[in-house]
ROVO-310640 format. One line per 5 residues: number of its first residue (from 1); their letters; for each residue x, y, z of C-alpha. Coordinates in Angstrom, 2 decimals. Layout:
NUM) A) X Y Z ~ ...
***
This chain:
1) MRTPV) 0.00 0.00 0.00 ~ 1.19 3.48 -0.80 ~ 0.43 5.00 2.60 ~ 1.17 3.81 6.11 ~ -1.50 1.88 7.98
6) ATRDM) -3.68 4.49 9.65 ~ -3.66 4.55 13.43 ~ -5.89 6.41 15.86 ~ -3.27 9.06 16.56 ~ -3.06 9.87 12.84
11) VPENL) -6.65 11.10 12.57 ~ -7.99 14.40 13.91 ~ -9.48 14.25 17.39 ~ -12.99 14.93 16.11 ~ -12.77 11.77 13.95
16) QEAFD) -11.32 9.42 16.57 ~ -14.74 8.16 17.67 ~ -15.54 7.16 14.07 ~ -12.07 5.62 13.77 ~ -12.65 3.60 16.94
21) SETAA) -16.03 2.43 15.68 ~ -14.65 1.39 12.30 ~ -11.63 -0.44 13.73 ~ -13.20 -2.10 16.78 ~ -13.61 -5.45 15.03
26) TGGTV) -10.02 -5.44 13.73 ~ -8.13 -4.46 16.87 ~ -7.67 -0.76 16.18 ~ -6.30 -0.86 12.63 ~ -7.36 -1.86 9.15
31) TSGPG) -4.47 -3.44 7.30 ~ -5.99 -4.83 4.12 ~ -8.54 -4.15 1.44 ~ -9.92 -0.85 0.20 ~ -11.03 -0.13 3.77
36) SAMIN) -7.37 0.24 4.72 ~ -7.27 3.33 2.50 ~ -10.76 4.55 3.34 ~ -10.03 4.53 7.09 ~ -7.90 7.63 6.46
41) SPEMR) -11.29 9.37 6.46 ~ -13.05 7.43 9.24 ~ -16.42 9.20 9.09 ~ -16.59 8.72 5.33 ~ -15.73 5.05 5.70
46) KRANA) -18.41 4.69 8.39 ~ -21.02 6.14 6.07 ~ -19.83 4.07 3.13 ~ -20.03 0.93 5.26 ~ -23.64 1.71 6.13
51) LVNYL) -24.40 1.70 2.41 ~ -22.54 -1.50 1.63 ~ -24.08 -3.25 4.62 ~ -27.52 -2.40 3.21 ~ -26.53 -3.55 -0.27
56) RDEST) -25.06 -6.84 0.94 ~ -27.61 -7.74 3.65 ~ -30.90 -6.00 2.91 ~ -30.97 -5.48 -0.85 ~ -33.62 -7.14 -2.99
61) LDKRI) -30.78 -8.56 -5.12 ~ -29.75 -12.11 -4.35 ~ -26.11 -12.94 -3.64 ~ -25.59 -14.48 -7.09 ~ -26.51 -11.20 -8.78
66) QELAM) -24.44 -9.19 -6.29 ~ -21.30 -11.28 -6.83 ~ -21.76 -11.10 -10.60 ~ -22.02 -7.30 -10.46 ~ -18.90 -7.18 -8.29
71) IVTAK) -16.76 -9.15 -10.74 ~ -18.08 -7.21 -13.74 ~ -17.05 -4.04 -11.88 ~ -13.65 -5.49 -10.94 ~ -12.92 -6.42 -14.54
76) ANHCQ) -14.12 -3.09 -15.95 ~ -11.98 -1.19 -13.45 ~ -8.93 -3.47 -13.69 ~ -9.14 -4.08 -9.95 ~ -7.15 -7.11 -8.87
81) YIWNA) -8.22 -6.81 -5.25 ~ -11.98 -6.89 -5.91 ~ -11.53 -9.62 -8.51 ~ -9.65 -11.78 -6.03 ~ -12.18 -11.05 -3.28
86) HAAGA) -15.26 -11.93 -5.37 ~ -14.53 -14.26 -8.30 ~ -14.61 -17.37 -6.11 ~ -17.79 -16.05 -4.45 ~ -19.42 -15.65 -7.86
91) RRQGI) -18.56 -19.27 -8.63 ~ -19.98 -20.42 -5.26 ~ -23.19 -18.53 -5.95 ~ -23.65 -20.40 -9.23 ~ -22.05 -18.18 -11.86
96) PDAFV) -20.57 -20.71 -14.31 ~ -16.82 -21.26 -14.22 ~ -16.69 -20.81 -18.00 ~ -18.19 -17.34 -17.63 ~ -15.90 -16.25 -14.78
101) DALRD) -12.83 -17.50 -16.64 ~ -13.87 -15.84 -19.92 ~ -14.60 -12.54 -18.17 ~ -11.23 -12.64 -16.42 ~ -9.36 -13.46 -19.63
106) GQPLP) -11.21 -11.03 -21.91 ~ -12.63 -13.85 -24.02 ~ -16.10 -14.03 -25.60 ~ -18.62 -14.50 -22.82 ~ -21.02 -17.43 -22.78
111) ELAAD) -24.71 -16.57 -22.54 ~ -26.18 -16.59 -19.07 ~ -29.66 -16.77 -17.58 ~ -31.74 -13.68 -18.42 ~ -31.26 -11.99 -15.04
116) EQAVV) -27.51 -12.59 -15.07 ~ -27.22 -11.44 -18.68 ~ -29.05 -8.23 -17.79 ~ -26.43 -7.55 -15.09 ~ -23.53 -8.17 -17.46
121) NLGQE) -25.01 -6.10 -20.26 ~ -25.84 -3.19 -17.93 ~ -22.43 -3.16 -16.26 ~ -20.36 -3.59 -19.37 ~ -22.34 -1.03 -21.34
126) FFSTR) -22.19 1.57 -18.60 ~ -18.51 1.07 -17.80 ~ -17.53 1.25 -21.48 ~ -19.80 4.12 -22.63 ~ -20.90 5.81 -19.36
131) KVSDA) -24.48 5.44 -20.65 ~ -27.13 2.73 -20.87 ~ -29.25 2.21 -23.98 ~ -33.01 1.95 -23.81 ~ -32.86 -1.77 -24.65
136) TFQAA) -30.33 -2.52 -21.90 ~ -32.29 -0.46 -19.39 ~ -35.54 -2.20 -20.31 ~ -34.03 -5.67 -19.97 ~ -32.66 -4.78 -16.53
141) IDQFG) -35.83 -3.16 -15.24 ~ -37.85 -6.13 -16.53 ~ -35.62 -8.42 -14.46 ~ -35.24 -6.39 -11.27 ~ -37.94 -3.71 -11.14
146) AQGLT) -37.20 -0.10 -10.23 ~ -35.97 -0.85 -6.70 ~ -33.74 -3.72 -7.75 ~ -32.30 -1.82 -10.70 ~ -31.57 1.16 -8.44
151) ELCTL) -29.82 -1.14 -5.98 ~ -27.90 -2.81 -8.82 ~ -26.69 0.54 -10.18 ~ -25.68 1.60 -6.68 ~ -23.84 -1.70 -6.16
156) FGYYA) -21.89 -1.15 -9.40 ~ -21.07 2.37 -8.23 ~ -20.04 1.28 -4.74 ~ -17.66 -1.35 -6.06 ~ -16.26 1.17 -8.55
161) LLAFN) -15.59 3.42 -5.53 ~ -13.75 0.53 -3.85 ~ -11.80 -0.15 -7.05 ~ -10.79 3.49 -7.25 ~ -9.38 3.30 -3.72
166) ANTFM) -7.79 -0.13 -4.16 ~ -6.09 0.85 -7.41 ~ -5.03 4.35 -6.32 ~ -3.55 3.22 -3.00 ~ -2.18 0.01 -4.58
171) IDLPD) -3.82 -2.30 -2.06 ~ -1.87 -5.54 -1.84 ~ -3.46 -8.85 -2.73 ~ -3.45 -11.43 0.03 ~ -0.74 -14.08 -0.15
176) ERTEP) -3.34 -16.84 -0.35 ~ -5.21 -15.94 -3.52 ~ -8.13 -18.04 -4.62 ~ -8.16 -16.88 -8.23 ~ -5.64 -16.14 -10.96
181) VLPI) -5.04 -12.41 -11.31 ~ -6.69 -10.37 -14.03 ~ -4.48 -10.19 -17.13 ~ -4.19 -6.41 -17.26
***
């Protein structure tokens, strides 16, 4: 990582309570993942964690769709850390190995179930053009409804935020990786 591990004495006094709250489960520091960069702004991290906790635990999207969106985001943003953290999870949630491998390697993607394909099409189209066509939007809203599509878009955005931090701060991959790295 490009910056030292943040400690309580490194943050302003008015942010120490947020720092303590965000590091309580990890013994007073955060040493890995995008959170190890985000803890430099403890209140921001606290608020971001409230959002991701909703997306992961209370969203209308099932885990299979969430993990698929995460790896589409990782690939689009060339983020090794998020790829490593979620490719195996996507496989465990039922995303076919052939799809995960093809996405990782930049190969033609096999067709997926309609809901999964809507996720891939939405994510890839947005990340490559910064827009979504009417046809792609309609397919996604048909699959997920307005609430689910809003949550899906927010999930893509949240993991892009994590990728931005992971890539900017050069967050190290764990020694025990479960997946081959992205060929970027």
